[in-house]
KOLTOR-590742 format. One record per atom (N, C-alpha, C, O): y, x, z; residue number from 1; residue in one letter; atom name. Coordinates in steps of 0.2 Angstrom, whole numbers. Example, Ala and Ser with C-alpha at 12.3 -4.5 7.8 and 13.67 -1.06 7.14 Angstrom:
! residues 2
   north    east      up   lumpa   vexfi   dokol
     -28      66      39       1       a       N
     -22      62      39       1       a      CA
     -16      66      39       1       a       C
     -17      71      42       1       a       O
     -11      64      35       2       s       N
      -5      68      36       2       s      CA
       0      64      39       2       s       C
       6      67      40       2       s       O
! end
This chain:
! residues 58
   north    east      up   lumpa   vexfi   dokol
    -171    -217    -719       1       x       N
    -174    -214    -725       1       x      CA
    -169    -215    -731       1       x       C
    -168    -221    -733       1       x       O
    -166    -210    -734       2       x       N
    -162    -212    -740       2       x      CA
    -166    -214    -746       2       x       C
    -172    -213    -746       2       x       O
    -162    -217    -751       3       x       N
    -166    -220    -757       3       x      CA
    -170    -215    -761       3       x       C
    -175    -217    -763       3       x       O
    -168    -209    -761       4       x       N
    -171    -204    -765       4       x      CA
    -178    -202    -762       4       x       C
    -183    -200    -766       4       x       O
    -180    -204    -756       5       x       N
    -186    -203    -753       5       x      CA
    -191    -209    -752       5       x       C
    -196    -209    -750       5       x       O
    -188    -215    -754       6       x       N
    -191    -221    -753       6       x      CA
    -197    -221    -758       6       x       C
    -197    -219    -764       6       x       O
    -203    -224    -756       7       x       N
    -209    -224    -760       7       x      CA
    -208    -228    -767       7       x       C
    -210    -226    -772       7       x       O
    -204    -233    -767       8       x       N
    -202    -237    -773       8       x      CA
    -199    -233    -778       8       x       C
    -200    -233    -784       8       x       O
    -194    -229    -776       9       x       N
    -190    -225    -780       9       x      CA
    -194    -219    -783       9       x       C
    -194    -218    -789       9       x       O
    -199    -216    -779      10       x       N
    -203    -211    -781      10       x      CA
    -208    -214    -786      10       x       C
    -209    -211    -791      10       x       O
    -211    -220    -785      11       x       N
    -215    -223    -790      11       x      CA
    -212    -225    -796      11       x       C
    -215    -224    -801      11       x       O
    -206    -227    -796      12       x       N
    -202    -229    -802      12       x      CA
    -201    -223    -806      12       x       C
    -202    -223    -812      12       x       O
    -199    -217    -803      13       x       N
    -198    -211    -806      13       x      CA
    -205    -208    -809      13       x       C
    -205    -206    -815      13       x       O
    -210    -209    -806      14       x       N
    -217    -207    -808      14       x      CA
    -219    -211    -814      14       x       C
    -221    -208    -819      14       x       O
    -217    -217    -814      15       x       N
    -219    -221    -820      15       x      CA
    -215    -219    -826      15       x       C
    -217    -219    -832      15       x       O
    -208    -218    -825      16       x       N
    -204    -216    -830      16       x      CA
    -206    -209    -833      16       x       C
    -206    -208    -839      16       x       O
    -208    -205    -829      17       x       N
    -211    -198    -831      17       x      CA
    -217    -198    -835      17       x       C
    -217    -195    -841      17       x       O
    -222    -202    -833      18       x       N
    -228    -203    -836      18       x      CA
    -227    -207    -843      18       x       C
    -232    -206    -847      18       x       O
    -222    -211    -844      19       x       N
    -221    -214    -850      19       x      CA
    -216    -210    -854      19       x       C
    -214    -213    -860      19       x       O
    -215    -204    -852      20       x       N
    -211    -200    -857      20       x      CA
    -203    -201    -856      20       x       C
    -199    -200    -861      20       x       O
    -201    -205    -851      21       x       N
    -194    -206    -850      21       x      CA
    -191    -204    -844      21       x       C
    -188    -207    -840      21       x       O
    -192    -197    -843      22       x       N
    -189    -194    -836      22       x      CA
    -181    -195    -836      22       x       C
    -178    -193    -841      22       x       O
    -179    -198    -831      23       x       N
    -171    -198    -830      23       x      CA
    -169    -194    -824      23       x       C
    -163    -192    -825      23       x       O
    -173    -192    -820      24       x       N
    -172    -188    -814      24       x      CA
    -178    -184    -813      24       x       C
    -183    -185    -815      24       x       O
    -177    -178    -809      25       x       N
    -182    -174    -807      25       x      CA
    -186    -176    -801      25       x       C
    -183    -179    -796      25       x       O
    -192    -176    -801      26       x       N
    -196    -177    -795      26       x      CA
    -197    -170    -792      26       x       C
    -199    -165    -795      26       x       O
    -195    -169    -785      27       x       N
    -196    -163    -782      27       x      CA
    -200    -163    -776      27       x       C
    -200    -169    -772      27       x       O
    -203    -158    -774      28       x       N
    -206    -157    -767      28       x      CA
    -202    -152    -763      28       x       C
    -201    -147    -765      28       x       O
    -200    -155    -757      29       x       N
    -197    -151    -752      29       x      CA
    -202    -147    -748      29       x       C
    -204    -151    -743      29       x       O
    -203    -141    -748      30       x       N
    -208    -138    -744      30       x      CA
    -206    -137    -737      30       x       C
    -210    -137    -732      30       x       O
    -199    -138    -735      31       x       N
    -197    -138    -728      31       x      CA
    -199    -145    -725      31       x       C
    -201    -145    -719      31       x       O
    -199    -150    -728      32       x       N
    -201    -157    -725      32       x      CA
    -208    -159    -727      32       x       C
    -211    -164    -724      32       x       O
    -210    -157    -733      33       x       N
    -217    -159    -735      33       x      CA
    -216    -166    -739      33       x       C
    -221    -169    -739      33       x       O
    -210    -167    -741      34       x       N
    -209    -174    -744      34       x      CA
    -207    -173    -752      34       x       C
    -204    -168    -754      34       x       O
    -209    -178    -756      35       x       N
    -207    -179    -762      35       x      CA
    -200    -183    -762      35       x       C
    -199    -187    -758      35       x       O
    -196    -181    -767      36       x       N
    -190    -185    -768      36       x      CA
    -188    -185    -775      36       x       C
    -190    -181    -779      36       x       O
    -183    -189    -776      37       x       N
    -180    -189    -783      37       x      CA
    -173    -187    -783      37       x       C
    -169    -189    -779      37       x       O
    -171    -183    -788      38       x       N
    -164    -180    -788      38       x      CA
    -162    -178    -795      38       x       C
    -167    -177    -799      38       x       O
    -156    -177    -796      39       x       N
    -153    -174    -802      39       x      CA
    -151    -167    -801      39       x       C
    -151    -164    -806      39       x       O
    -151    -165    -795      40       x       N
    -149    -158    -794      40       x      CA
    -153    -155    -788      40       x       C
    -152    -155    -782      40       x       O
    -159    -152    -790      41       x       N
    -163    -149    -785      41       x      CA
    -160    -143    -782      41       x       C
    -157    -140    -785      41       x       O
    -162    -143    -776      42       x       N
    -159    -137    -772      42       x      CA
    -164    -131    -774      42       x       C
    -169    -132    -776      42       x       O
    -161    -125    -773      43       x       N
    -165    -119    -774      43       x      CA
    -172    -119    -770      43       x       C
    -177    -115    -773      43       x       O
    -173    -122    -765      44       x       N
    -179    -122    -761      44       x      CA
    -184    -127    -763      44       x       C
    -190    -127    -761      44       x       O
    -181    -132    -767      45       x       N
    -186    -137    -769      45       x      CA
    -191    -135    -775      45       x       C
    -189    -130    -779      45       x       O
    -196    -138    -775      46       x       N
    -201    -136    -780      46       x      CA
    -201    -142    -785      46       x       C
    -203    -148    -784      46       x       O
    -199    -141    -791      47       x       N
    -198    -146    -796      47       x      CA
    -205    -148    -799      47       x       C
    -209    -144    -801      47       x       O
    -207    -154    -798      48       x       N
    -214    -157    -799      48       x      CA
    -214    -162    -805      48       x       C
    -219    -165    -806      48       x       O
    -208    -162    -809      49       x       N
    -208    -167    -815      49       x      CA
    -213    -165    -820      49       x       C
    -217    -170    -822      49       x       O
    -214    -159    -822      50       x       N
    -219    -157    -827      50       x      CA
    -226    -159    -824      50       x       C
    -231    -161    -828      50       x       O
    -227    -157    -818      51       x       N
    -234    -159    -815      51       x      CA
    -235    -166    -815      51       x       C
    -241    -168    -816      51       x       O
    -230    -170    -813      52       x       N
    -231    -177    -813      52       x      CA
    -232    -180    -821      52       x       C
    -237    -184    -821      52       x       O
    -229    -177    -826      53       x       N
    -230    -179    -832      53       x      CA
    -237    -177    -835      53       x       C
    -240    -181    -839      53       x       O
    -240    -172    -832      54       x       N
    -247    -170    -833      54       x      CA
    -252    -175    -830      54       x       C
    -258    -174    -831      54       x       O
    -250    -179    -825      55       x       N
    -254    -184    -822      55       x      CA
    -257    -182    -815      55       x       C
    -261    -185    -812      55       x       O
    -254    -177    -813      56       x       N
    -257    -174    -806      56       x      CA
    -256    -179    -800      56       x       C
    -260    -180    -796      56       x       O
    -250    -183    -800      57       x       N
    -248    -187    -795      57       x      CA
    -250    -194    -796      57       x       C
    -250    -199    -792      57       x       O
    -252    -196    -803      58       x       N
    -254    -203    -805      58       x      CA
    -261    -205    -802      58       x       C
    -263    -210    -804      58       x       O
! end
């Protein structure tokens, strides 16, 4: 599993987003059903950064 999909990396990104310090996007890949962290989402990814900021994943 690459670092962008590791639970610790996703948790760190969620914490940053909810504290108003997003550094990367949190995305959901509908092909794999997994969350990941990236700076360059692919066209198939669903960007979930705003959803995370609203507290949905917290």
